[in-house]
GUVO-284138 format. One line per field, with one value per atom (N, C-alpha, C, O): atom name; residue number from 0; residue in one letter; x, y, z. Coordinates in Angstrom, 1 decimal. Atoms other than C-alpha are relative to their C-alpha. Last residue first. Layout:
BEGIN
site: (CA | ...)
pos: (NUM | ...)
code: (a | ...)
px: (X | ...)
py: (Y | ...)
pz: (Z | ...)
! end
This chain:
BEGIN
site: (N | CA | C | O | N | CA | C | O | N | CA | C | O | N | CA | C | O | N | CA | C | O | N | CA | C | O | N | CA | C | O | N | CA | C | O | N | CA | C | O | N | CA | C | O | N | CA | C | O | N | CA | C | O | N | CA | C | O | N | CA | C | O | N | CA | C | O | N | CA | C | O | N | CA | C | O | N | CA | C | O | N | CA | C | O | N | CA | C | O | N | CA | C | O | N | CA | C | O | N | CA | C | O | N | CA | C | O | N | CA | C | O | N | CA | C | O | N | CA | C | O | N | CA | C | O | N | CA | C | O | N | CA | C | O | N | CA | C | O | N | CA | C | O | N | CA | C | O | N | CA | C | O | N | CA | C | O | N | CA | C | O | N | CA | C | O | N | CA | C | O | N | CA | C | O | N | CA | C | O | N | CA | C | O | N | CA | C | O | N | CA | C | O | N | CA | C | O | N | CA | C | O | N | CA | C | O | N | CA | C | O | N | CA | C | O | N | CA | C | O | N | CA | C | O | N | CA | C | O | N | CA | C | O | N | CA | C | O | N | CA | C | O | N | CA | C | O | N | CA | C | O | N | CA | C | O | N | CA | C | O | N | CA | C | O | N | CA | C | O | N | CA | C | O | N | CA | C | O | N | CA | C | O | N | CA | C | O | N | CA | C | O | N | CA | C | O | N | CA | C | O | N | CA | C | O | N | CA | C | O | N | CA | C | O | N | CA | C | O | N | CA | C | O | N | CA | C | O)
pos: (72 | 72 | 72 | 72 | 71 | 71 | 71 | 71 | 70 | 70 | 70 | 70 | 69 | 69 | 69 | 69 | 68 | 68 | 68 | 68 | 67 | 67 | 67 | 67 | 66 | 66 | 66 | 66 | 65 | 65 | 65 | 65 | 64 | 64 | 64 | 64 | 63 | 63 | 63 | 63 | 62 | 62 | 62 | 62 | 61 | 61 | 61 | 61 | 60 | 60 | 60 | 60 | 59 | 59 | 59 | 59 | 58 | 58 | 58 | 58 | 57 | 57 | 57 | 57 | 56 | 56 | 56 | 56 | 55 | 55 | 55 | 55 | 54 | 54 | 54 | 54 | 53 | 53 | 53 | 53 | 52 | 52 | 52 | 52 | 51 | 51 | 51 | 51 | 50 | 50 | 50 | 50 | 49 | 49 | 49 | 49 | 48 | 48 | 48 | 48 | 47 | 47 | 47 | 47 | 46 | 46 | 46 | 46 | 45 | 45 | 45 | 45 | 44 | 44 | 44 | 44 | 43 | 43 | 43 | 43 | 42 | 42 | 42 | 42 | 41 | 41 | 41 | 41 | 40 | 40 | 40 | 40 | 39 | 39 | 39 | 39 | 38 | 38 | 38 | 38 | 37 | 37 | 37 | 37 | 36 | 36 | 36 | 36 | 35 | 35 | 35 | 35 | 34 | 34 | 34 | 34 | 33 | 33 | 33 | 33 | 32 | 32 | 32 | 32 | 31 | 31 | 31 | 31 | 30 | 30 | 30 | 30 | 29 | 29 | 29 | 29 | 28 | 28 | 28 | 28 | 27 | 27 | 27 | 27 | 26 | 26 | 26 | 26 | 25 | 25 | 25 | 25 | 24 | 24 | 24 | 24 | 23 | 23 | 23 | 23 | 22 | 22 | 22 | 22 | 21 | 21 | 21 | 21 | 20 | 20 | 20 | 20 | 19 | 19 | 19 | 19 | 18 | 18 | 18 | 18 | 17 | 17 | 17 | 17 | 16 | 16 | 16 | 16 | 15 | 15 | 15 | 15 | 14 | 14 | 14 | 14 | 13 | 13 | 13 | 13 | 12 | 12 | 12 | 12 | 11 | 11 | 11 | 11 | 10 | 10 | 10 | 10 | 9 | 9 | 9 | 9 | 8 | 8 | 8 | 8 | 7 | 7 | 7 | 7 | 6 | 6 | 6 | 6 | 5 | 5 | 5 | 5 | 4 | 4 | 4 | 4 | 3 | 3 | 3 | 3 | 2 | 2 | 2 | 2 | 1 | 1 | 1 | 1 | 0 | 0 | 0 | 0)
code: (d | d | d | d | r | r | r | r | a | a | a | a | c | c | c | c | k | k | k | k | v | v | v | v | k | k | k | k | g | g | g | g | s | s | s | s | m | m | m | m | i | i | i | i | e | e | e | e | r | r | r | r | c | c | c | c | a | a | a | a | l | l | l | l | v | v | v | v | i | i | i | i | e | e | e | e | k | k | k | k | q | q | q | q | k | k | k | k | g | g | g | g | p | p | p | p | l | l | l | l | e | e | e | e | l | l | l | l | t | t | t | t | g | g | g | g | t | t | t | t | s | s | s | s | q | q | q | q | m | m | m | m | q | q | q | q | e | e | e | e | i | i | i | i | i | i | i | i | q | q | q | q | r | r | r | r | t | t | t | t | r | r | r | r | k | k | k | k | a | a | a | a | a | a | a | a | v | v | v | v | v | v | v | v | c | c | c | c | l | l | l | l | e | e | e | e | y | y | y | y | r | r | r | r | s | s | s | s | i | i | i | i | p | p | p | p | e | e | e | e | e | e | e | e | e | e | e | e | t | t | t | t | g | g | g | g | l | l | l | l | k | k | k | k | r | r | r | r | v | v | v | v | l | l | l | l | a | a | a | a | d | d | d | d | v | v | v | v | s | s | s | s | p | p | p | p | e | e | e | e | n | n | n | n | v | v | v | v | m | m | m | m)
px: (1.2 | -11.0 | -0.1 | -1.0 | -0.3 | -8.7 | -1.3 | -2.3 | 1.2 | -9.1 | 0.4 | 1.1 | -0.2 | -5.9 | -1.2 | -1.5 | -0.1 | -6.7 | 0.2 | 0.0 | 0.0 | -6.0 | 0.1 | 1.0 | 1.0 | -6.8 | -0.2 | -1.3 | 1.2 | -4.9 | -1.1 | -2.2 | 1.0 | -2.3 | -1.3 | -2.1 | -0.5 | 0.5 | -1.0 | -1.1 | 0.0 | -1.5 | 0.4 | -0.2 | 1.4 | -2.2 | -0.1 | -0.9 | 0.4 | 1.5 | -1.4 | -1.8 | -0.6 | 2.4 | -0.4 | -0.7 | 0.7 | -0.1 | 0.6 | -0.2 | 1.3 | 1.3 | -0.8 | -1.4 | -0.2 | 4.8 | -1.3 | -1.5 | -0.3 | 3.7 | 0.2 | -0.2 | 1.3 | 2.1 | 0.2 | -0.6 | 0.4 | 5.3 | -1.2 | -1.6 | -0.3 | 5.7 | -0.5 | -1.4 | -0.7 | 5.9 | 0.3 | 1.3 | -1.4 | 5.0 | 0.8 | 1.9 | -0.6 | 1.3 | 1.4 | 1.6 | 0.5 | 0.7 | 0.6 | 1.7 | -1.0 | 1.4 | -0.8 | -1.8 | -1.3 | -0.5 | 1.0 | 1.8 | -1.1 | -4.1 | 1.3 | 1.5 | -0.9 | -6.5 | 1.1 | 1.8 | 0.2 | -9.3 | 0.9 | 0.8 | 1.4 | -9.6 | -0.3 | -1.2 | 0.3 | -5.9 | -1.4 | -1.6 | -0.7 | -5.2 | -0.3 | -0.5 | 0.7 | -7.9 | 0.6 | 0.0 | 1.2 | -6.4 | -0.8 | -1.4 | -0.4 | -2.9 | -1.3 | -1.4 | -0.4 | -4.3 | 0.3 | -0.1 | 1.2 | -6.1 | 0.3 | -0.4 | 0.7 | -2.9 | -1.3 | -1.7 | -0.7 | -1.0 | -0.7 | -0.8 | 0.4 | -3.7 | 0.7 | 0.2 | 1.4 | -3.3 | -0.4 | -1.1 | 0.1 | 0.5 | -1.4 | -1.7 | -0.5 | 0.4 | -0.1 | -0.3 | 0.9 | -2.0 | 0.6 | -0.2 | 1.3 | 0.0 | -0.9 | -1.5 | -0.3 | 3.4 | -1.3 | -1.5 | -0.2 | 2.0 | 0.2 | -0.3 | 1.3 | 0.8 | 0.0 | -0.8 | 0.7 | 4.2 | -1.4 | -1.7 | -0.5 | 5.8 | -0.6 | -0.9 | -1.4 | 3.7 | 0.4 | -0.5 | 0.0 | 0.7 | 1.5 | 2.4 | -0.9 | 0.4 | 0.0 | -0.3 | -0.2 | -2.7 | 0.9 | 0.4 | 0.5 | -3.0 | 0.3 | 0.6 | -0.8 | -0.8 | -0.4 | 0.5 | 0.3 | -2.5 | 1.0 | 1.7 | 0.3 | -1.5 | -0.4 | -0.5 | 1.0 | -1.7 | -0.4 | -1.6 | 1.3 | 0.1 | -1.1 | -2.2 | 0.7 | 2.8 | -1.3 | -2.3 | 0.5 | 3.6 | -0.7 | -1.8 | 1.2 | 3.8 | -0.6 | -1.8 | 1.1 | 6.2 | -1.3 | -2.4 | 0.4 | 8.4 | -1.2 | -2.1 | 0.7 | 8.5 | -0.5 | -1.7 | -0.8 | 9.6 | -0.9 | -2.1 | -0.2 | 7.5 | 0.7 | 0.7 | 0.8 | 9.7 | -1.5 | -1.7 | -0.7 | 12.3 | -0.8 | -0.6 | 0.7 | 10.4 | 0.8 | 0.9 | 0.1 | 12.7 | -0.7 | -0.5)
py: (0.2 | -10.1 | -1.4 | -1.7 | 0.5 | -9.9 | -0.2 | -0.6 | 0.6 | -7.7 | -0.4 | 0.3 | 0.0 | -7.1 | -0.7 | -1.9 | 1.3 | -6.1 | 0.1 | 1.2 | -0.1 | -3.0 | -1.4 | -2.2 | -1.0 | -2.8 | 0.1 | 0.5 | 0.6 | -6.0 | 0.9 | 0.4 | 0.2 | -4.6 | -0.6 | -1.0 | 1.0 | -5.2 | -0.2 | -1.3 | 1.3 | -3.4 | -1.1 | -2.1 | 0.4 | -0.5 | -1.3 | -2.2 | 0.4 | -0.3 | -0.4 | -1.4 | 1.4 | -0.3 | -0.5 | -1.7 | 1.0 | 2.6 | -1.4 | -2.4 | 0.2 | 4.6 | -1.1 | -2.0 | 0.7 | 4.2 | -0.4 | -1.5 | 1.3 | 5.3 | -0.9 | -2.1 | 0.7 | 8.4 | -1.4 | -2.3 | -0.2 | 9.5 | -0.8 | -1.8 | 1.2 | 9.7 | 0.3 | 1.1 | -0.4 | 13.1 | -1.2 | -1.1 | 0.5 | 11.5 | 0.3 | -0.2 | 0.1 | 12.0 | -0.6 | -1.6 | 1.1 | 12.8 | 0.0 | 0.6 | 1.1 | 16.2 | -1.1 | -0.9 | -0.2 | 19.0 | -1.1 | -1.4 | 0.5 | 18.1 | 0.2 | -0.2 | -1.1 | 20.3 | -0.4 | 0.4 | -0.5 | 17.8 | 1.1 | 1.7 | -0.4 | 17.3 | 0.5 | 1.3 | -1.2 | 17.3 | 0.5 | 1.7 | -1.1 | 14.8 | 1.3 | 2.3 | -0.2 | 12.4 | 1.2 | 2.1 | -0.7 | 12.7 | 0.4 | 1.4 | -1.4 | 11.9 | 0.8 | 1.9 | -0.8 | 8.9 | 1.4 | 2.3 | -0.2 | 7.6 | 0.8 | 1.8 | -1.0 | 8.0 | 0.4 | 1.5 | -1.3 | 6.0 | 1.2 | 2.2 | -0.5 | 3.3 | 1.3 | 2.1 | -0.4 | 3.0 | 0.5 | 1.6 | -1.2 | 2.9 | 0.6 | 1.8 | -1.0 | 0.2 | 1.4 | 2.4 | -0.2 | -2.0 | 1.2 | 2.0 | -0.6 | -1.5 | 0.3 | 1.4 | -1.4 | -2.2 | 0.7 | 1.9 | -0.8 | -5.3 | 1.4 | 2.3 | -0.2 | -6.6 | 0.8 | 1.7 | -1.0 | -6.0 | 0.3 | 1.4 | -1.3 | -7.9 | 1.1 | 2.2 | -0.3 | -10.9 | 1.4 | 2.1 | -1.1 | -12.3 | 0.3 | -0.1 | -1.1 | -15.8 | 1.2 | 1.0 | -1.1 | -17.7 | 1.1 | 2.1 | 0.5 | -21.1 | 1.0 | 0.6 | 1.1 | -20.0 | -0.5 | -0.9 | 1.2 | -16.7 | -1.1 | -1.0 | 1.2 | -13.2 | -1.1 | -0.9 | -0.2 | -9.8 | -1.3 | -1.5 | -0.5 | -10.7 | 0.2 | -0.2 | 1.1 | -12.8 | 0.4 | -0.4 | 0.9 | -10.0 | -1.2 | -1.6 | -0.6 | -7.5 | -0.9 | -1.1 | 0.1 | -9.7 | 0.5 | -0.1 | 1.4 | -10.1 | -0.2 | -1.0 | 0.3 | -6.4 | -1.4 | -1.7 | 0.4 | -5.8 | -0.3 | -0.6 | 1.4 | -3.9 | -0.3 | 0.5 | 0.8 | -2.1 | 0.4 | 1.6 | 1.2 | -1.1 | -0.9 | -2.1 | 0.7 | 1.3 | -1.2 | -2.1 | 1.4 | 3.5 | -0.6 | -0.1)
pz: (0.9 | -12.1 | -0.5 | -1.2 | 1.3 | -9.1 | -0.8 | -0.3 | 0.6 | -6.1 | -1.4 | -2.2 | 1.4 | -4.0 | -0.7 | -0.4 | 0.7 | -0.5 | -1.5 | -2.0 | 1.5 | 1.6 | -0.5 | -0.1 | 0.4 | 5.3 | -1.5 | -1.9 | 0.5 | 6.0 | -0.4 | -0.7 | -1.1 | 8.3 | -0.5 | 0.4 | -0.9 | 5.7 | 1.2 | 1.7 | 0.6 | 3.0 | 1.0 | 1.1 | 0.1 | 5.3 | -0.7 | -0.3 | -1.3 | 6.1 | 0.1 | 0.8 | -0.3 | 2.5 | 1.3 | 1.5 | 0.8 | 1.8 | 0.3 | 0.4 | -0.6 | 4.8 | -0.8 | -0.2 | -1.2 | 3.4 | 0.7 | 1.2 | 0.4 | 0.0 | 1.2 | 1.2 | 0.4 | 1.4 | -0.3 | 0.0 | 1.4 | 3.1 | -0.3 | 0.4 | 0.9 | 6.8 | -1.4 | -1.6 | 1.3 | 8.5 | -0.9 | -1.6 | 0.0 | 11.8 | -1.2 | -1.4 | -1.3 | 11.1 | 0.0 | -0.7 | -0.7 | 7.4 | 1.4 | 1.6 | -0.3 | 6.1 | 0.7 | 1.4 | 0.6 | 4.3 | 0.3 | -0.6 | -0.8 | 4.9 | -0.7 | -1.8 | -0.2 | 2.9 | 1.0 | 1.6 | -1.4 | 3.2 | 0.3 | 1.4 | -0.2 | -0.6 | 1.4 | 1.6 | 0.7 | -1.1 | 0.2 | 0.4 | -0.6 | 1.6 | -0.7 | 0.0 | -1.3 | 0.3 | 0.7 | 1.2 | 0.3 | -3.2 | 1.2 | 1.3 | 0.4 | -1.9 | -0.3 | 0.1 | -1.2 | 0.0 | -0.4 | 0.4 | -0.8 | -3.1 | 1.2 | 1.6 | 0.7 | -5.2 | 0.8 | 0.8 | -0.2 | -2.6 | -0.7 | -0.1 | -1.4 | -2.7 | 0.3 | 1.0 | 0.0 | -6.5 | 1.4 | 1.5 | 0.7 | -6.2 | -0.1 | 0.1 | -0.8 | -3.6 | -0.6 | 0.0 | -1.1 | -5.6 | 0.9 | 1.3 | 0.5 | -8.8 | 1.1 | 1.2 | 0.4 | -7.1 | -0.5 | -0.1 | -1.3 | -5.4 | -0.3 | 0.3 | -0.6 | -8.8 | 1.3 | 1.6 | 0.8 | -10.2 | 0.5 | 0.6 | -0.5 | -7.3 | -0.8 | -0.3 | 0.4 | -8.3 | 0.6 | 1.2 | 0.9 | -6.5 | -0.3 | 0.3 | -0.4 | -5.1 | -1.0 | -2.1 | 1.1 | -5.9 | 0.5 | 1.0 | 1.3 | -4.0 | -1.1 | -2.3 | 0.4 | -1.1 | -1.4 | -2.2 | -0.8 | -1.0 | -0.4 | -1.4 | 0.7 | -2.1 | 0.9 | 2.1 | 1.1 | -0.6 | -0.7 | -1.0 | -0.6 | 2.7 | -1.1 | -0.8 | -0.7 | 1.0 | 0.6 | 0.6 | 1.1 | -1.5 | 0.7 | 0.2 | 0.6 | 1.4 | -1.1 | -1.2 | -1.0 | 3.4 | -0.6 | -0.4 | 0.0 | 0.3 | 1.0 | 0.7 | 1.2 | -0.2 | 0.0 | -0.4 | 1.2 | 3.3 | -1.1 | -1.0 | 0.2 | 5.8 | -1.3 | -2.2 | -0.9 | 6.6 | -0.2 | 0.0 | -0.5 | 4.2 | 0.9 | 0.9 | -1.1 | 2.0 | 0.4 | -0.4 | 0.2 | -0.1 | 1.3 | 2.4)
! end
């Protein structure tokens, strides 16, 4: 379970005042980035992330730091 950053903080980070995102959209973005991280690890032969953190935690931290954005059609 991801406790830090919080779900509410991640929702606020991805959305805007004018167009907030839903928790579902956050889940989709985080899952997609997690799959990308796993694919990158498999292609490079990496077995573990630094600090033995989980891929989903890294994805959430990237969202919070602004490295991952939510693209809307």
